[in-house]
C-alpha positions in Angstrom: 12.5 34.9 30.3 11.6 31.4 29.3 12.5 30.1 25.9 9.8 28.9 23.7 10.1 25.4 22.2 9.6 25.0 18.5 6.8 22.7 17.5 7.9 19.7 15.5 6.0 19.2 12.3 4.3 15.8 12.0 5.1 14.0 8.9 2.1 12.8 6.9 1.9 9.1 6.5 0.3 8.0 3.2 0.1 4.4 4.0 1.6 1.4 2.3 1.3 2.3 -1.3 2.4 -0.1 -4.1 4.3 1.0 -7.1 1.9 1.8 -9.9 4.4 0.5 -12.5 4.9 -2.8 -10.7 8.1 -4.5 -11.6 7.9 -3.4 -15.2 9.6 0.0 -15.3 9.8 -0.1 -19.1 6.4 1.7 -19.1 8.1 4.9 -18.1 9.0 6.9 -21.2 9.8 10.6 -21.8 7.5 10.7 -24.8 4.5 9.8 -22.6 3.8 13.3 -21.2 0.4 12.5 -19.7 1.9 9.8 -17.4 4.8 12.0 -16.4 2.5 15.0 -15.5 1.0 12.9 -12.7 4.4 12.9 -11.0 5.2 16.6 -11.1 3.6 19.5 -9.3 2.0 22.5 -11.0 5.3 24.3 -10.5 7.1 21.6 -12.4 8.9 19.9 -9.4 9.2 16.2 -9.2 7.1 14.7 -6.4 8.6 12.5 -3.7 8.4 8.7 -4.0 6.7 8.6 -0.5 3.9 10.8 -1.9 3.4 8.9 -5.1 4.0 5.4 -4.0 6.7 4.7 -6.6 9.5 2.3 -5.7 13.1 3.5 -5.6 14.1 1.9 -8.8 11.1 3.4 -10.7 11.6 6.8 -9.0 15.1 7.0 -10.4 14.0 6.1 -13.9 11.0 8.5 -13.6 13.1 11.4 -12.6 15.5 10.7 -15.4 12.7 10.6 -18.0 11.1 13.8 -16.6 14.4 15.5 -17.0 14.7 14.2 -20.6 11.2 15.5 -21.3 12.1 18.9 -19.9 15.2 19.0 -22.2 13.1 18.2 -25.2 10.6 20.9 -24.1 7.8 18.5 -23.6 7.4 19.5 -19.9 7.9 22.8 -18.2 11.1 23.5 -16.3 11.3 24.7 -12.7 13.1 28.0 -13.6 10.5 29.4 -15.9 7.5 29.0 -13.6 
């Protein structure tokens, strides 16, 4: 009996996106909940930088600020949803 080959999933390519914060990552703040909500899913998970177009430096700061906002109960946590 012949073995079936698994199909590889094709990765989505979102194009060359530029960082929405530019080189000024000081715009990211845990108190600005409306901005942070753009970068989390409805389940409360942080979106990937490839999907949002945020540079690596801003992505690290963004994830840190999202976690701070969760701790202060400004954003929902993953576990409760």
